[in-house]
VOGU-3710 file (C-alpha; in Angstrom, 3 decimals, decimal comma):
1> xxxxxxxxxx> -11,480/-57,824/8,903  -10,648/-56,885/5,292  -11,957/-53,918/3,360  -14,263/-56,158/1,316  -15,743/-57,673/4,441  -16,389/-54,234/5,871  -18,580/-53,328/2,934  -20,991/-56,179/3,479  -24,539/-55,151/4,195  -24,402/-56,321/7,832
11> xxxxxxxxxx> -21,115/-54,579/8,659  -20,438/-50,907/9,288  -18,452/-49,435/6,414  -16,459/-47,259/8,806  -15,657/-49,453/11,808  -16,778/-52,975/10,813  -19,247/-53,449/13,675  -22,650/-55,068/13,093  -25,290/-52,717/11,758  -28,445/-52,935/13,910
21> xxxxxxxxxx> -31,712/-53,876/12,252  -33,493/-50,833/10,900  -30,293/-48,775/10,975  -30,716/-45,731/8,725  -27,165/-44,387/8,786  -25,329/-44,391/5,439  -22,397/-42,851/3,558  -21,987/-42,518/-0,207  -18,497/-43,396/-1,513  -17,563/-44,179/-5,139
31> xxxxxxxxxx> -21,183/-43,741/-6,264  -22,348/-46,446/-3,808  -24,315/-46,288/-0,574  -22,613/-48,025/2,369  -24,259/-48,826/5,736  -23,076/-47,410/9,045  -23,826/-48,626/12,543  -24,451/-45,422/14,522  -24,577/-41,607/14,378  -20,960/-41,395/15,582
41> xxxxxxxxxx> -19,645/-43,360/12,600  -21,943/-41,373/10,310  -20,556/-38,036/11,552  -16,936/-39,124/11,176  -17,476/-40,785/7,787  -19,167/-37,699/6,355  -16,378/-35,475/7,736  -13,782/-37,651/5,999  -15,567/-37,752/2,637  -16,599/-34,086/2,643
51> xxxxxxxxxx> -13,017/-33,185/3,518  -11,890/-34,730/0,221  -10,286/-37,733/1,938  -12,455/-40,562/0,593  -9,266/-42,334/-0,494  -8,868/-43,302/3,175  -11,573/-45,939/2,650  -10,107/-47,149/-0,631  -6,591/-47,771/0,590  -6,898/-48,649/4,290
61> xxxxxxxxxx> -5,559/-52,059/5,261  -7,371/-52,507/8,572  -10,311/-51,056/10,458  -9,975/-48,577/13,322  -10,353/-49,834/16,845  -13,835/-49,326/18,247  -14,783/-49,016/21,915  -17,463/-51,276/23,336  -19,794/-48,398/24,236  -22,490/-47,535/21,708
71> xxxxxxxxxx> -22,137/-43,794/22,343  -18,733/-42,389/21,460  -17,132/-39,526/23,357  -16,214/-36,464/21,274  -12,532/-37,386/21,254  -13,353/-40,932/20,127  -15,635/-39,594/17,407  -12,728/-37,699/15,868  -10,085/-40,351/16,654  -9,915/-41,471/13,036
81> xxxxxxxxxx> -8,040/-38,258/12,234  -5,181/-39,475/14,447  -4,469/-42,199/11,875  -0,930/-41,537/10,509  -1,930/-42,649/7,014  -4,830/-40,213/6,953  -2,739/-37,390/8,425  -0,094/-37,831/5,757  -2,429/-36,150/3,250  -2,850/-32,874/5,151
91> xxxxxxxxxx> -0,513/-32,765/8,198  3,111/-31,661/7,836  6,080/-31,065/10,181  6,431/-27,680/11,861  9,881/-26,505/12,972  12,624/-28,666/14,397  10,963/-29,660/17,686  8,886/-32,456/16,153  5,707/-30,367/16,124  2,976/-30,868/13,513
101> xxxxxxxxxx> 0,802/-28,366/11,665  -2,374/-28,555/9,599  -4,821/-26,237/7,881  -8,494/-26,887/8,626  -11,667/-25,636/7,027  -14,048/-24,349/9,710  -17,812/-23,968/9,415  -19,881/-21,363/11,249  -17,425/-18,438/11,248  -19,302/-15,164/10,810
111> xxxxxxxxxx> -17,169/-12,345/12,224  -14,061/-11,395/14,173  -15,690/-12,530/17,432  -15,753/-16,103/16,090  -12,029/-15,934/15,373  -11,366/-14,655/18,884  -13,447/-17,420/20,487  -11,790/-20,205/18,457  -8,266/-19,012/19,159  -9,045/-18,319/22,830
121> xxxxxxxxxx> -10,379/-21,843/23,424  -7,710/-23,673/21,437  -4,819/-21,766/22,979  -5,921/-23,096/26,368  -5,156/-26,681/25,229  -1,906/-28,039/26,608  0,389/-28,907/23,721  -1,081/-26,453/21,195  1,689/-24,155/19,997  -0,162/-22,061/17,437
131> xxxxxxxxxx> -3,692/-21,290/16,269  -4,715/-18,720/13,693  -8,057/-18,066/11,984  -8,093/-16,694/8,448  -11,370/-14,750/8,448  -11,421/-14,241/4,690  -11,438/-17,940/3,797  -12,710/-19,554/7,023  -9,442/-21,431/7,418  -7,772/-22,363/10,685
141> xxxxxxxxxx> -4,083/-23,115/10,944  -3,043/-25,108/14,019  0,314/-26,401/15,203  0,724/-28,808/18,096  3,131/-31,092/19,946  2,016/-34,665/19,120  3,630/-35,940/22,317  1,175/-33,871/24,421  -1,848/-33,344/22,171  -3,698/-35,252/19,466
151> xxxxxxxxxx> -5,468/-33,766/16,459  -8,731/-35,454/17,502  -8,685/-33,402/20,714  -8,424/-30,172/18,696  -11,319/-31,176/16,426  -13,405/-32,248/19,424  -12,787/-28,890/21,133  -13,900/-27,031/18,004  -17,043/-29,156/17,775  -17,778/-28,534/21,457
161> xxxxxxxxxx> -17,975/-24,763/20,909  -20,101/-25,109/17,783  -17,582/-25,025/14,926  -17,310/-28,055/12,659  -13,834/-28,513/11,200  -12,191/-30,803/8,684  -8,983/-30,882/6,625  -8,799/-27,990/4,219  -9,325/-28,881/0,574  -9,568/-25,859/-1,788
171> xxxxxxxxxx> -12,403/-27,199/-3,962  -14,565/-28,482/-1,108  -13,919/-25,372/0,966  -14,889/-23,199/-1,990  -18,141/-25,148/-2,424  -18,985/-24,709/1,241  -18,269/-20,984/1,061  -20,513/-20,678/-2,015  -23,294/-22,597/-0,239  -22,945/-20,369/2,806
181> xxxxxxxxxx> -23,000/-17,277/0,616  -26,184/-18,459/-1,148  -27,864/-18,996/2,212  -26,828/-15,510/3,333  -28,337/-14,040/0,166  -31,602/-15,918/0,775  -31,751/-14,668/4,360  -31,094/-11,133/3,111  -33,827/-11,363/0,448  -36,400/-12,657/2,952
191> xxxxxxxxxx> -35,524/-9,819/5,351  -35,675/-7,208/2,562  -39,047/-8,329/1,196  -40,570/-8,613/4,672  -39,171/-5,223/5,705  -40,746/-3,480/2,712  -44,099/-5,139/3,286  -44,080/-4,450/7,029  -43,255/-0,802/6,351  -46,280/-0,634/4,008
201> xxxxxxxxxx> -48,479/-1,616/6,940  -46,649/0,551/9,503  -46,415/3,858/7,632  -50,217/4,419/7,415  -50,471/3,893/11,162  -47,645/6,396/11,815  -48,992/9,180/9,539  -52,728/8,784/10,124  -54,681/10,899/12,552  -56,493/9,209/15,480
211> xxxxxxxxxx> -59,681/7,570/14,215  -58,739/7,657/10,506  -57,962/3,903/10,520  -60,624/1,633/11,960  -59,801/-0,765/14,782  -60,313/-3,745/12,460  -57,797/-2,465/9,895  -55,452/-1,512/12,711  -55,539/-5,083/14,042  -55,258/-6,520/10,508
221> xxxxxxxxxx> -52,116/-4,489/9,785  -50,576/-5,648/13,067  -51,384/-9,327/12,423  -49,984/-9,129/8,863  -46,818/-7,482/10,196  -46,605/-10,251/12,808  -46,866/-12,909/10,098  -44,300/-11,239/7,837  -41,791/-10,640/10,636  -41,908/-14,245/11,874
231> xxxxxxxxxx> -39,813/-15,714/8,979  -37,388/-12,804/9,405  -36,816/-13,770/13,043  -36,789/-17,553/12,638  -34,956/-17,745/9,284  -33,073/-14,548/8,474  -31,988/-13,852/12,065  -31,319/-17,519/12,888  -27,480/-17,173/12,692  -27,584/-14,423/15,328
241> xxxxxxxxxx> -29,500/-16,590/17,778  -27,343/-19,624/17,053  -24,141/-17,652/17,604  -25,509/-16,032/20,763  -26,427/-19,443/22,196  -22,946/-20,694/21,399  -21,377/-17,657/23,067  -23,457/-18,084/26,207  -22,662/-21,794/26,320  -18,949/-20,979/26,220
251> xxxxxxxxxx> -19,375/-18,093/28,688  -18,323/-15,495/26,146  -20,134/-12,243/25,440  -20,022/-11,704/21,699  -21,756/-9,094/19,573  -24,535/-11,509/18,640  -25,667/-11,679/22,274  -26,818/-8,062/22,310  -28,170/-8,384/18,753  -30,230/-11,451/19,685
261> xxxxxxxxxx> -31,597/-9,782/22,812  -32,691/-6,793/20,740  -34,364/-8,825/17,986  -35,877/-11,452/20,267  -37,067/-8,974/22,887  -38,736/-6,653/20,381  -40,392/-9,559/18,532  -41,769/-11,203/21,668  -43,008/-7,913/23,118  -44,662/-6,958/19,838
271> xxxxxxxxxx> -46,210/-10,405/19,434  -47,616/-10,240/22,943  -49,071/-6,783/22,218  -50,798/-8,079/19,087  -52,227/-11,161/20,830  -53,635/-9,287/23,843  -54,480/-6,236/21,683  -52,723/-3,857/24,032  -49,383/-2,020/23,774  -47,011/-0,882/21,007
281> xxxxxxxxxx> -45,557/-3,063/18,246  -42,054/-2,831/16,758  -42,201/-5,313/13,871  -40,918/-2,680/11,464  -37,877/-2,037/13,669  -37,210/-5,790/14,001  -37,341/-6,311/10,230  -35,247/-3,219/9,461  -32,636/-4,016/12,101  -32,281/-7,585/10,850
291> xxxxxxxxxx> -32,052/-6,443/7,233  -29,475/-3,711/7,857  -27,359/-5,993/10,021  -27,471/-8,787/7,431  -26,737/-6,321/4,643  -23,769/-4,858/6,510  -22,320/-8,280/7,219  -22,912/-9,395/3,631  -21,069/-6,393/2,213  -18,288/-6,820/4,764
301> xxxxxxxxxx> -17,934/-10,522/3,952  -17,862/-9,920/0,195  -15,299/-7,174/0,605  -13,144/-9,289/2,902  -13,197/-12,229/0,492  -12,458/-9,972/-2,449  -9,491/-8,469/-0,608  -8,202/-11,938/0,244  -9,213/-13,605/-3,019  -5,572/-14,194/-3,959
311> xxxxxxxxxx> -5,208/-16,670/-1,124  -7,962/-18,936/-2,423  -6,736/-18,626/-5,987  -3,285/-19,621/-4,799  -4,744/-22,623/-2,967  -6,213/-23,941/-6,220  -3,439/-22,898/-8,573  -1,967/-26,407/-8,918  -3,725/-28,348/-11,703  -5,772/-31,361/-10,661
321> xxxxxxxxxx> -4,212/-33,727/-13,195  -0,811/-34,351/-14,749  0,605/-36,263/-17,712  3,291/-38,609/-16,391  5,779/-40,161/-18,813  6,280/-43,851/-18,053  9,546/-45,765/-18,459  8,466/-47,045/-21,892  7,703/-43,503/-23,083  3,928/-43,830/-22,861
331> xxxxxxxxxx> 1,766/-41,103/-21,355  -0,482/-41,620/-18,330  -2,952/-39,101/-16,946  -3,209/-39,218/-13,153  -4,122/-36,886/-10,236  -1,394/-34,318/-9,651  -1,309/-35,121/-5,924  -0,069/-38,635/-6,748  3,150/-37,394/-8,355  6,392/-38,259/-6,578
341> xxxxxxxxxx> 9,945/-36,964/-6,669  11,741/-38,220/-9,767  8,638/-38,572/-11,965  8,801/-37,118/-15,473  5,780/-35,088/-16,558  4,779/-33,560/-19,888  3,497/-29,976/-19,695  1,707/-28,944/-22,863  1,222/-25,320/-23,973  -1,680/-23,740/-22,124
351> xxxxxxxxxx> -1,419/-26,238/-19,261  -0,305/-25,553/-15,691  2,882/-27,027/-14,246  1,629/-29,699/-11,788  4,646/-29,676/-9,426  8,012/-28,061/-8,793  10,735/-29,497/-11,011  13,665/-29,169/-13,400  13,262/-28,908/-17,180  14,699/-31,957/-18,957
361> xxxxxxxxxx> 13,559/-31,128/-22,492  12,234/-28,057/-24,224  12,209/-24,289/-23,823  9,181/-22,094/-23,247  7,813/-18,946/-21,645  6,066/-19,413/-18,310  3,484/-17,136/-16,694  4,392/-16,953/-12,986  2,198/-13,954/-12,159  0,075/-15,928/-9,681
371> xxxxxxxxxx> 3,192/-16,545/-7,585  5,383/-13,485/-8,093  3,010/-10,675/-9,082  5,130/-10,109/-12,223  2,868/-10,336/-15,283  5,640/-10,557/-17,879  6,249/-14,236/-18,847  9,773/-15,533/-18,172  11,771/-17,876/-20,410  12,842/-21,186/-18,879
381> xxxxxxxxxx> 15,369/-23,543/-20,502  16,795/-27,043/-19,954  18,295/-27,376/-16,484  16,336/-24,471/-15,001  13,778/-24,819/-12,219  10,036/-24,366/-12,737  7,441/-23,754/-10,037  4,220/-25,702/-9,731  1,215/-23,559/-10,594  2,925/-21,496/-13,294
391> xxxxxxxxxx> 1,336/-21,620/-16,767  3,176/-22,890/-19,848  2,649/-20,381/-22,661  4,430/-21,549/-25,814  6,113/-24,962/-26,217  5,804/-28,408/-24,580  8,181/-29,162/-21,712  9,367/-32,371/-20,066  9,913/-31,731/-16,359  11,459/-33,922/-13,667
401> xxxxxxxxxx> 9,498/-33,526/-10,435  11,454/-32,351/-7,378  8,609/-31,356/-5,026  4,938/-32,264/-5,341  1,756/-31,932/-3,304  2,308/-30,508/0,181  6,036/-30,103/-0,529  5,513/-27,857/-3,556  6,415/-24,190/-3,287  2,774/-23,142/-3,691
411> xxxxxxxxxx> 1,768/-25,274/-0,701  4,598/-23,812/1,373  3,564/-20,277/0,373  -0,024/-21,013/1,396  1,234/-22,372/4,706  3,286/-19,222/5,270  0,217/-17,129/4,418  -1,826/-18,919/7,073  1,075/-18,545/9,496  0,792/-14,791/9,050
421> xxxxxxxxxx> -2,423/-14,922/11,094  -0,842/-16,960/13,900  0,158/-13,782/15,705  -1,826/-10,595/16,052  -0,356/-7,090/16,013  -0,572/-5,325/19,358  -3,155/-2,942/17,937  -5,340/-5,887/16,804  -5,158/-7,509/20,241  -6,155/-4,190/21,812
431> xxxxxxxxxx> -9,144/-3,875/19,452  -10,280/-7,432/20,243  -10,171/-6,769/23,970  -12,025/-3,497/23,537  -14,806/-5,162/21,520  -15,103/-8,041/24,009  -15,393/-5,770/27,052  -17,588/-3,298/25,186  -20,395/-5,886/24,863  -20,499/-6,392/28,640
441> xxxxxxxxxx> -20,421/-2,643/29,209  -23,218/-2,138/26,678  -25,464/-4,690/28,401  -24,892/-3,060/31,786  -25,542/0,424/30,387  -28,684/-0,837/28,624  -29,949/-2,273/31,907  -29,352/1,074/33,619  -31,131/2,931/30,781  -34,109/0,544/31,028
451> xxxxxxxxxx> -34,381/1,110/34,784  -34,207/4,866/34,284  -36,956/4,886/31,635  -39,130/2,684/33,857  -39,418/5,678/36,132  -39,375/8,339/33,394  -41,910/6,914/30,893  -42,649/3,148/30,945  -44,442/3,395/27,587  -41,152/4,299/25,864
461> xxxxxxxxxx> -38,988/1,862/27,821  -38,950/-0,924/25,213  -38,026/1,062/22,109  -35,453/3,213/23,929  -33,806/0,087/25,333  -33,954/-1,513/21,892  -32,324/1,556/20,317  -29,482/1,512/22,848  -28,813/-2,177/22,233  -28,806/-1,705/18,472
471> xxxxxxxxxx> -26,922/1,544/18,087  -24,050/0,486/20,359  -23,411/-2,929/18,750  -19,574/-2,867/18,404  -19,501/-4,312/14,872  -17,378/-1,475/13,522  -14,928/-1,776/16,411  -14,499/-5,507/15,794  -14,035/-4,967/12,041  -11,651/-2,014/12,272
481> xxxxxxxxxx> -8,387/-3,963/12,425  -9,128/-7,301/10,640  -10,475/-5,624/7,496  -7,499/-3,267/7,202  -5,000/-6,077/7,805  -6,713/-8,297/5,236  -6,656/-5,496/2,664  -3,020/-4,691/3,439  -1,948/-8,327/3,161  -3,830/-8,654/-0,115
491> xxxxxxxxxx> -2,160/-5,567/-1,584  1,270/-6,795/-0,496  0,589/-10,269/-1,896  -0,433/-8,863/-5,282  2,863/-6,984/-5,398  4,913/-10,097/-4,694  5,547/-9,586/-0,963  4,356/-12,473/1,217  3,995/-11,575/4,886  4,549/-14,680/7,031
501> xxxxxxxxxx> 3,740/-13,019/10,378  0,851/-10,623/10,922  2,769/-8,365/13,300  5,338/-7,745/10,546  2,995/-5,203/8,947  2,963/-3,120/12,119  6,740/-3,443/12,525  7,382/-2,557/8,875  5,316/0,617/9,239  7,579/1,829/12,076
511> xxxxxxxxxx> 10,988/0,910/10,632  13,746/3,533/10,799  16,720/1,684/9,238  17,100/-0,811/6,387  20,112/-3,159/6,326  21,008/-5,112/3,177  23,151/-8,169/2,806  25,271/-8,095/-0,360  25,423/-11,416/-2,196  22,039/-12,509/-3,518
521> xxxxxxxxxx> 20,347/-9,406/-2,120  21,694/-6,262/-3,748  23,335/-8,549/-6,292  21,550/-11,146/-8,403  23,028/-14,134/-6,574  24,137/-15,635/-9,914  27,823/-15,936/-9,091  30,287/-16,540/-11,921  33,886/-17,696/-11,706  35,799/-15,168/-13,810
531> xxxxxxxxxx> 39,461/-15,903/-12,952  41,676/-18,566/-11,378  45,178/-17,772/-10,024  47,189/-20,869/-8,927  49,821/-20,232/-6,224  51,537/-23,623/-6,400  52,514/-26,278/-8,908  48,914/-27,128/-9,849  46,907/-26,536/-13,000  43,849/-24,307/-13,081
541> xxxxxxxxxx> 41,455/-27,135/-13,964  42,715/-29,183/-11,022  42,145/-26,493/-8,386  38,698/-25,745/-9,821  37,761/-29,418/-9,405  38,961/-29,339/-5,787  36,975/-26,187/-5,030  33,895/-27,631/-6,750  34,101/-30,779/-4,608  33,937/-28,639/-1,450
551> xxxxxxxxxx> 31,181/-26,351/-2,743  29,056/-29,372/-3,696  28,073/-29,527/-0,016  26,889/-25,885/0,188  23,644/-24,020/-0,652  25,357/-20,620/-0,757  25,088/-18,702/-4,064  28,872/-19,020/-4,385  28,459/-22,789/-4,797  26,596/-22,241/-8,077
561> xxxxxxxxxx> 29,694/-20,707/-9,646  31,593/-23,993/-9,215  28,863/-26,399/-10,403  30,177/-26,633/-13,997  33,520/-27,932/-12,661  32,271/-30,837/-10,535  33,588/-34,304/-11,329  32,453/-37,549/-9,794  36,043/-38,724/-9,375  36,868/-35,904/-6,938
571> xxxxxxxxxx> 34,841/-36,180/-3,704  35,150/-34,207/-0,497  34,444/-35,773/2,884  33,827/-34,408/6,371  32,825/-31,049/4,880  31,951/-28,389/7,456  30,427/-24,997/6,691  31,539/-21,928/8,632  28,889/-19,271/7,862  30,404/-16,039/6,677
581> xxxxxxxxxx> 33,875/-17,582/6,332  33,941/-20,645/4,085  34,150/-24,440/3,885  36,611/-27,025/5,107  36,846/-30,704/4,212  39,071/-33,658/3,423  40,009/-34,705/-0,127  42,290/-37,706/-0,643  43,651/-37,435/2,891  44,457/-33,696/2,753
591> xxxxxxxxxx> 42,655/-30,942/4,681  41,330/-28,214/2,398  39,808/-24,838/3,176  38,011/-22,502/0,765  36,786/-19,068/1,760  38,023/-15,744/3,070  41,823/-15,362/3,180  41,964/-15,220/6,985  39,871/-18,393/7,257  41,675/-20,405/4,566
601> xxxxxxxxxx> 45,262/-19,872/5,722  47,282/-18,075/8,398  49,865/-17,331/5,696  47,389/-15,882/3,188  48,910/-13,390/0,721  47,098/-10,237/-0,393  44,378/-10,719/-3,029  45,707/-10,182/-6,549  43,189/-7,439/-7,357  39,947/-5,635/-6,527
611> xxxxxxxxxx> 36,634/-7,455/-6,272  35,641/-10,668/-4,521  38,418/-13,266/-4,170  38,288/-16,675/-2,478  41,401/-18,504/-1,309  41,857/-22,295/-1,527  44,408/-23,755/0,896  45,703/-27,326/1,371  46,949/-28,263/4,828  47,227/-24,539/5,610
621> xxxxxxxxxx> 49,243/-23,699/2,493  47,695/-21,272/-0,053  46,897/-23,128/-3,249  44,878/-20,822/-5,539  42,841/-17,638/-5,790  39,383/-17,553/-7,372  37,783/-14,308/-8,607  33,984/-14,219/-8,500  31,583/-11,749/-10,057  27,937/-11,191/-9,247
631> xxxxxxxxxx> 25,872/-8,746/-11,277  24,063/-5,914/-9,518  20,260/-6,063/-9,522  18,769/-3,680/-12,075  16,693/-1,785/-9,534  19,172/-1,788/-6,616  20,134/1,881/-7,033  16,489/2,953/-7,439  15,497/0,986/-4,337  18,142/2,629/-2,162
641> xxxxxxxxxx> 17,108/6,068/-3,440  13,427/5,344/-2,745  14,164/4,147/0,797  16,195/7,251/1,533  13,393/9,406/0,175  11,063/7,717/2,670  13,273/9,040/5,462  15,025/5,732/6,192  18,685/5,130/6,930  20,221/2,499/4,606
651> xxxxxxxxxx> 23,380/0,475/5,173  25,200/-2,544/3,773  26,329/-5,389/6,047  28,355/-8,120/4,339  30,848/-10,857/5,002  32,781/-10,119/1,810  36,110/-8,327/1,632  36,222/-4,518/2,066  37,145/-3,800/-1,540  34,119/-5,549/-3,040
661> xxxxxxxxxx> 31,741/-4,142/-0,418  33,006/-0,563/-0,795  32,721/-0,732/-4,585  29,117/-1,969/-4,499  28,094/0,512/-1,785  29,408/3,383/-3,875  27,540/2,159/-6,967  24,125/2,008/-5,270  24,541/5,108/-3,091  24,933/3,539/0,373
671> xxxxxxxxxx> 27,172/5,626/2,645  27,341/3,264/5,640  28,796/-0,207/5,044  30,545/-2,962/6,987  32,682/-5,727/5,464  34,088/-9,101/6,634  31,238/-9,381/9,168  30,637/-12,837/10,587  27,055/-13,897/11,484  27,890/-13,165/15,142
681> xxxxxxxxxx> 29,234/-9,730/14,245  26,151/-8,960/12,163  23,866/-9,854/15,051  25,956/-7,817/17,505  25,787/-4,795/15,201  22,021/-5,224/14,921  21,623/-5,406/18,708  23,670/-2,241/19,111  21,395/-0,360/16,702  18,278/-1,616/18,505
691> xxxxxxxxxx> 19,757/-0,530/21,838  19,993/2,987/20,379  16,247/2,939/19,664  16,398/1,984/15,998  13,701/-0,222/14,422  15,595/-2,309/11,897  14,508/-4,300/8,860  17,098/-6,820/7,632  17,111/-8,184/4,077  19,107/-11,325/3,275
701> xxxxxxxxxx> 19,025/-14,683/1,532  21,606/-17,141/2,879  22,110/-19,495/5,813  24,664/-17,079/7,250  21,875/-14,446/7,410  19,562/-16,596/9,565  20,764/-15,295/12,993  20,470/-11,640/12,007  17,134/-12,253/10,243  15,786/-13,808/13,421
711> xxxxxxxxxx> 17,082/-10,909/15,535  15,781/-8,055/13,383  12,572/-6,198/14,199  11,378/-7,156/10,700  13,213/-9,537/8,374  12,713/-10,008/4,635  14,053/-12,996/2,684  14,765/-12,661/-1,036  12,906/-14,747/-3,605  15,913/-17,030/-4,096
721> xxxxxxxxxx> 16,661/-17,432/-0,376  17,396/-20,783/1,241  14,501/-22,640/2,897  15,939/-21,894/6,343  16,169/-18,172/5,586  12,562/-18,094/4,320  11,173/-19,828/7,404  13,146/-17,470/9,676  11,932/-14,315/7,932  8,844/-12,203/8,644
731> xxxxxxxxxx> 8,289/-11,629/4,926  9,399/-13,262/1,684  9,843/-11,557/-1,683  8,203/-13,714/-4,345  9,384/-11,338/-7,038  13,023/-10,689/-8,002  12,347/-6,933/-7,987  14,104/-5,258/-5,065  11,929/-2,155/-5,349  9,068/-4,173/-3,834
741> xxxxxxxxxx> 10,687/-3,551/-0,432  10,124/0,206/-0,686  6,575/-0,449/-1,872  5,961/-2,798/1,070  7,009/-0,141/3,566  4,649/2,359/1,920  1,764/-0,120/2,036  2,494/-1,019/5,674  2,429/2,644/6,660  -0,873/3,146/4,840
751> xxxxxxxxxx> -2,340/0,038/6,535  -1,382/1,285/9,976  -2,892/4,686/9,194  -6,155/3,052/8,065  -6,303/0,953/11,256  -5,929/4,067/13,410  -8,628/5,863/11,395  -11,018/2,908/11,732  -10,479/2,587/15,475  -10,944/6,316/15,979
761> xxxxxxxxxx> -14,160/6,325/13,943  -15,523/3,271/15,813  -14,861/4,725/19,242  -16,197/8,182/18,351  -19,354/6,705/16,798  -20,187/4,480/19,778  -19,546/7,161/22,384  -21,594/9,689/20,388  -24,513/7,400/19,554  -24,904/5,956/23,053
771> xxxxxxxxxx> -26,083/9,101/24,915  -28,343/10,142/21,998  -30,064/6,739/22,015  -30,283/6,703/25,831  -32,089/10,071/25,757  -34,788/8,545/23,535  -33,992/10,680/20,499  -33,173/7,797/18,129  -35,936/5,344/17,112  -34,933/1,678/16,643
781> xxxxxxxxxx> -34,946/1,737/12,835  -32,607/4,756/12,780  -30,372/2,969/15,289  -30,230/-0,067/12,986  -29,319/2,133/10,033  -26,630/3,970/11,988  -25,054/0,770/13,271  -24,915/-0,723/9,766  -23,541/2,483/8,255  -20,754/2,645/10,843
791> xxxxxxxxxx> -19,662/-0,889/9,886  -19,776/-0,045/6,179  -17,656/3,072/6,754  -14,963/0,905/8,353  -15,073/-1,644/5,533  -15,099/1,045/2,855  -12,122/2,784/4,420  -10,185/-0,492/4,457  -11,127/-1,134/0,816  -9,127/1,945/-0,162
801> xxxxxxxxxx> -5,986/-0,097/0,503  -6,948/-2,405/-2,338  -7,217/0,603/-4,678  -3,974/2,188/-3,486  -1,611/3,576/-6,136  2,129/3,848/-5,574  4,313/6,519/-7,189  7,536/4,730/-8,159  10,462/6,974/-8,884  14,177/6,655/-8,259
811> xxxxxxxxxx> 14,230/10,372/-7,588  11,496/10,416/-5,005  9,769/8,421/-2,308  7,349/5,579/-2,810  4,237/7,520/-1,894  0,934/5,678/-1,395  -2,194/7,396/-2,682  -5,445/6,093/-1,251  -8,264/6,414/-3,743  -11,851/6,978/-2,555
821> x> -14,050/3,880/-2,702
//
């Protein structure tokens, strides 16, 4: 059946089946209403359209298969998302094992307990390799083996535990977050107004002497409080009950279970007392507890989103449209996500660059602050690369697209950001377990307290039990680690340091030794060929062409020095890279080697001078020397001094010759250095240091650094690193400033200190408040206030990370100062 046939009035727009008479299911696409045959098709169709994937209906060539049964199973309901054409818009490869990854927008997330439940359930699926919830933006990153698991199964599992999910689209996700935030504000306003009115009716009863208020007014005040509290329970507190029901259905004890028991129990008991006109009422406590809990969560949510706001801004940094230059020179405006490699686009002043590319015409300043954290515009000229999402400041540019859409650098950075939440630091896992077990312990202790007060004073049993449930709600304990980590990640991101694994923050805070690679790390990585010394009867231009033909197959920074000398007439074949040593290949039937003297030839003479020299050999015979120069980074010396001032050992580990390494080490102030180190030797040296108890951070940028980056306790890839180095690293520098490394260590240490403070406060508060409430000293409304204040203390303490100031000085340490909130 064709697409046109599927849109007929008698056919389901989604699956093509006959629409039953009186069917009321519809979907709106392209400003038109289309009929659907059943609730299953309606649910899937709305998920597709609301996920920003309406183009699926416009461009599909055939209809999905439909089972004969009228009621679809959950997996069948979501089966449309297994369509390869649909997945191409939001699913991308993960690693080299054929795994896939996607970022989903999840509805219904309210707190850290939701993140724990989602990850706990998904990780039990066979074939799922990774799941990570981003609490700040309600995003979920999943990776799976398509041979063992389908995406529809993941979506069905999320739906089964009460969380609707769909492909993440920045604009749609932002709209949903705004809608959710508006609803939270409405619930908060209803609770606030009702609380104030209920207190107006409760206070006279509390302060009046017996007999001062007549029985009629007494009953009237109680009935009015009953009426005012009802919308608080059934509207404002609805998320608590919904989450508690979900937790019980999945056999998980979350914080909302105890909250719901407290609110529901007090409301029902008070309502019963009003109806039978006998017993105490606690409507004021119910309203106050609901208000304070909603207020605490609202402040926490706003703070968390503010701390992680850079992530959402980065998600929407690519412009929605682009001006593509056609073959005839005409301009065509089209969606930026429809650009392809090789397209030419015009970027006018004031417009954003719609994709990664190379400048073909023009010169201008570009604002890359959203990506690098550096607010000074940079000048880009013809032949230089530009990054999608940067803003053109001055003059028009013509750019040839190299990477667009999901392949753009911004998309990869966002993916790495989500990957940072795929693993939890040990301290975060400990806090999650503590919060989970604390709920069960609280319920058991509350039951024991209730039994005790049954014998002590049954008239006080309800409000004492209510106070215990409220005051011991482990909200602060659950928030202690996530809020600090979110704030720490946000501070690092603003300073141009992208953490790609969450546990890297904990590792970076405990580092004892920093190891630098040389080329492209302490140096700028902009290699220049400064001298050529032929050793045989060949001209200088000829040997440069031969070397350039070999280096054309390499991504190493050295290859850039030979690019100006490439010629199409000279081609190298069977080129093999030997990391840390050089290249070998065949040119016109001869075997050539270019690299370190020992690698290039067994009969290599001594280098003609100091510095970095490469030897070119033909069939084992030395042919020419090449002298290379790479400028030192401006802040390399200051960075080494700052790291030393932080109490860290610093060393240089390079594959270059001893002369060049010793000279650079002396210039930047590094006392310990190692030269001519192969990738295997680097890794062996790293293992030896770790065996001695050292915690090592390795900083590099090339393919030859990948093994040692993977083996380090924490690895940092430079901003110009190869793709393989970036994916192997725990953190990526988005800024060319090397001093960001010292800042990152200072921020990581401050984050770890904040986490410890939050956990200590949470534990002390709960263990102090519990016996006081159990003794009947704390009324329910005070318990609600104390619980909310404890959560706000944790959030406020974490917010100090966002206000942190760093003292940058080459003569002293990078010292974080945490400002009061």
